[in-house]
Structures are given as C-alpha cells and as structure tokens.
N, C-alpha and C positions, 0 to 999 in steps of 0.2 A: 594270424594273430596280430594284435596291435603291437607295434614295436615300442619298446621302452627306451627311447633315446631322447636327447635334448631337443630334437626337431619336433617331437610329438607334444612336449609340454611348452616349449617356447619356439614357436614357428618363426622363421625368418620373414615370411610374408603371409598375408591373409590367404592368398591363392594357394600357397603350399599347405596351409592348415586344412582348407577345405578339400584339397586334393587327397591328403592323407585320411581325412575324416570319412569321405565317401567312397574312396577307391581302395583303401587298404583291405587286403583279404583277411578274414577272420579265422581261416583254417590252414593256410599254407605254410607259414613260417613257424618253426619251433622257436621257443623263446626260453630264457632263463629269468629268474627273478630272485631277489634277495629279501626274504621275509624278515620282519622285525624280530629281534631276539633280546630277551632280558636274561642276564646272568647275575645270580646273587650267591652269597656265601652266608651260611648259618654256622653255629658252633659245631654242628654234627655233619653238615653236608654242603655240597654245591648244588644249586638249582638252576636249570636252564628252561626258559619258556620261549617257544617259537610260535609266533602268530601266523597260523595257516588255516584260515576259515575255508569251509567247503570241501575239505579233504575227507577221506575215509581212513580208518586205521591201517588198512592194507596198502595205502599209497605211500607209506613211509618205509625207509630202510635205515637202521641205526647200527653202525659197526664200530668196534673198538679194536684198534691194531697198534700195538706198541705205544700205548698211551695217547694215541690220536683218536678222538671221538668224532665220527663223521655221521651227520644226519642229512639224509637226502629224501626227496620226494617228488612226485609229479602229479599234476592236476591237469587233465585234458579238457579242452573245450569241446563239449558235446552238443552238436546242433540238434535241436528238437525237430520232430517230424512236422509239427505245426510251424511252418516258416515264420520266423520273426524277423523284423527289421530292426537291428540294433543301431542306435544312435550314439550310444556311449557304453563302453565296457571298461570299468575301472577295477574289476576283479582280476587278480593275477592268475594267469594260466601258464602252464609250462612246467619246467623242472627247477629245482633248487638243490644246492649242496653246501652245507656248512660244516666246517671242521674246527675242533677245539683241542688244543694240547692240554691234557689233564696233568695236574701235579702228581708227584710220586706218592702222596699220602691218601689216595682214594682206594676204596674197595671195589674193584672193577666187576667182580661177580655178583654184586648186590645192587647194581644200577637198576632203577625202575623207570619205566616210561609209561605215560598215559596220555590219552587225547580226549579232551572234553571242551565243548563250546568253542571250537576253533583254535584251541591252544594245545600244542604238543608240550608236555611237561616231562622233564627228566630230573630225577633226584639221584645224585651221585654221593653216596655216603663216604665220609672220611674215616681213615684208619687212625684212631686216636693214639696208637702206639708209635706211629711214624710222625714225628714233628719235623716240619720243614723250616722252622724258624731257628736262626742261630745268631749269636752275638759276635760281632767282629771288632776286635780291639785295634785301635789306631796306634802304630808304632812310631 
C-alpha cells in the first residue's frame, strides 16, 4: 500500500519522491485511513455521514456500547488478473475506525444506517422526553 505520511505528500528530496513512487509496494503494508465525516443535528435527530466511496455494505461494522458509537470498515486493494501498471493511487485502501460519544437523549434502538453513492449515513433519533439542556444560575 502507499503509505499516507508526510514523506509521500511533501518529499524531502526529489530522489526520495521517485524512490517511493516507483518502488513502494502496493500490497504488502496494511494501512489505516481517516475518512471525512459530517455530523449534523436536526430538531429530531443527529446525522452522521462518512465519505467512503468504493465500499460494499458488508464492509462496515457499526456498534453501540454504553453510548459509544463505533463505525469501522475495511477496503482491500484487489489486484486484477490483467496486470496493471499503477502510476498513481489516490483512492484510500485499508481499514478505518471512528467513534462518537452519543448524548443521553438518543433512542439507541432506532438508529438507522444506509449506504448510497459512497456515503455511509446514520440517523440517530432523539428522545424528546429527555432534555439535556439546563439553566445554571450564577450565585
């Protein structure tokens, strides 16, 4: 895999750049990446969108344990039988794991997840009977 470190994007020397570019193995190193995530709140829910193009629905694992929502997945680099000479790979391969501490006012058994057009979407409904806002008086 192409390593995602500062040397890849900003090489110290031109020689080092070409060394990495032409000699880096595309299949030996496991890697992790951090997909872009949007989090929003509406009147009735929290919404999380994770940009993970090229995945399949079966590639994801979503767990909720004591208020900690963990989303993880893995996308493997599969070498095709018709040998290709890759000159640049900007698609992210490997595994990722993101965790979010949910507030107390969510309905955990009604969380919905869907995957469409490269976006993993989660809708986390709020329990309107549990308000987490309070007023504090200064003494």
